[in-house]
C-alpha positions, 0 to 999 in steps of 0.5 A, a space after each residue: 196875836 197883837 193885842 188891839 188897843 180898839 177897846 181902851 177904856 180902863 187904864 192902870 197907872 203905875 207910879 204917880 208922880 210927875 209924870 203918871 200923875 200928870 198924864 194920869 189926870 189927863 186921862 181921867 178928865 177925859 173921861 177914861 177910867 184910871 186906876 192910880 197905884 200909890 205908895 207915899 201918896 195913897 192916903 193924901 190922893 184918896 183924901 184929896 184927889 191930884 190937883 195938876 198945875 199947867 200953863 194949859 190950864 190948871 185943874 183938880 181931880 178930887 176923886 181918884 181910884 187911888 190904890 196902895 195894893 196892886 192886888 185890889 186893882 182891876 186888871 185894865 186893858 192898858 197897863 202904863 209904867 211911870 216908876 223910875 226904873 230903881 224901883 223895877 223889882 217890884 214889877 213881876 209882883 205888880 203887872 201879873 194882877 194889872 193887865 187883862 188876858 188881852 191888855 198891854 203895858 206902856 212904859 214911859 221909863 228913862 234909858 235904855 232896858 224897861 222894855 225888855 224887863 218888862 216883856 220878862 214878865 208879860 210877854 214880848 207882843 204885849 209891850 210898847 215904848 214910850 218917851 216922854 218930852 216932859 218938864 214936870 214935878 211932883 212938888 207935894 203929896 198928889 200936886 204935880 206942876 207941869 212947867 212944858 212940854 209933854 209929847 209922848 213918842 210911841 214905839 213897838 218893842 221887839 225882842 230881836 231889836 228890829 223896828 217894829 213899824 208903824 202898827 194899827 194899835 200903836 196909832 190908836 194909842 194915839 188917838 186916845 191919847 190926843 182924846 186926852 189932850 196929850 201930844 202923841 206920835 207913833 215911831 217906827 223905830 224905838 230902839 233909834 228913839 230911845 238912843 235919840 233921848 239919851 242924846 239929852 239925858 245923858 249929859 243933863 241929868 249927870 251933869 245937873 247932879 255932878 255940877 249942880 246946875 239948872 239946863 239954863 247954866 248948863 248951857 250957857 257956862 262955856 265949859 259945861 256946854 262943851 262937856 254936854 256937846 261932847 257928850 251928845 257926840 259921843 252918844 251918837 257915836 255909840 248909837 250909830 255902832 249900835 245900827 242906829 245912826 243920829 245925824 249931828 243936826 239932831 244934836 244941834 236942836 237938841 242944843 236949841 230946845 235946852 237954850 229955848 227951854 224954861 230953866 229946869 231941873 231933870 229928874 235925877 238933880 231932883 231925885 239927888 236933891 231929895 235923897 233918892 237912888 237915881 236911874 243909873 244903870 238905866 241911863 248910863 249903865 245900859 248904854 255903856 254895855 250897849 256900845 260895848 257889846 257893839 265894839 265903842 268905847 264912850 269915855 266921858 259917858 264912862 267917867 259921868 257914871 262912875 262919878 254918879 254910881 259915888 254919890 247915889 244917895 241910899 245905895 
């Protein structure tokens, strides 16, 4: 039986950073009962709440349900995982404490493989994948600055890799997010959406670290722009080999959207600058392994992958 979202009342937010803090703040402001699991920001958020800056309107949440230990949290209808994938080793301890018997888990993590990891903990039919198109950063403990965008696309996870279709559960979840002012869209094929997001993430995350440039300079500098396009086409070829063809016009759109975007340091660059481990395996390693299994090489992506491994902090 696939759990329903018709009774969505309580939400657990695992990871209250640039992504989780922003979306969780909007959900609480809209009246949902949200419980935030935090690590380094726990004391600050418990005492002072959350501060959200956004071009859509700034707001403060002086009182939030903040926890440092998942065992202290109530079980919830929906668990949103917004941790970096570098912390996924903690999920087998965290998730069993948080999810109701008929609840579900929504992962908002980057790259490939997150849904499978979570399904191994909670079961295949309790996992939905979400892709965030969001420019946001955490500027201080409990202080989130939203710069641009904000769409979440939601798709059903299937262990057999087939498209999950547009289910009632997805539509209900989208409706709940829309009530909170979060733009949300249900998609029939989660795997395709994951590959399409990698068309942007693989060039811009890695090159922002290796070349030390924000998105505006990457698209305006001829050499880096050419490399971005080469990487984008390589990802599209790998996606096609994995039975998820990507139209060339999508690459053109991604470049055009990036040109219009406010100058931005992707999440991997922020992690690198702060001396934190980067999400190299989910964004690079897993796609490379999937492409290899499908019989196609990604030489430029593999070069970036090995460069990042050498630069990865704390490893």
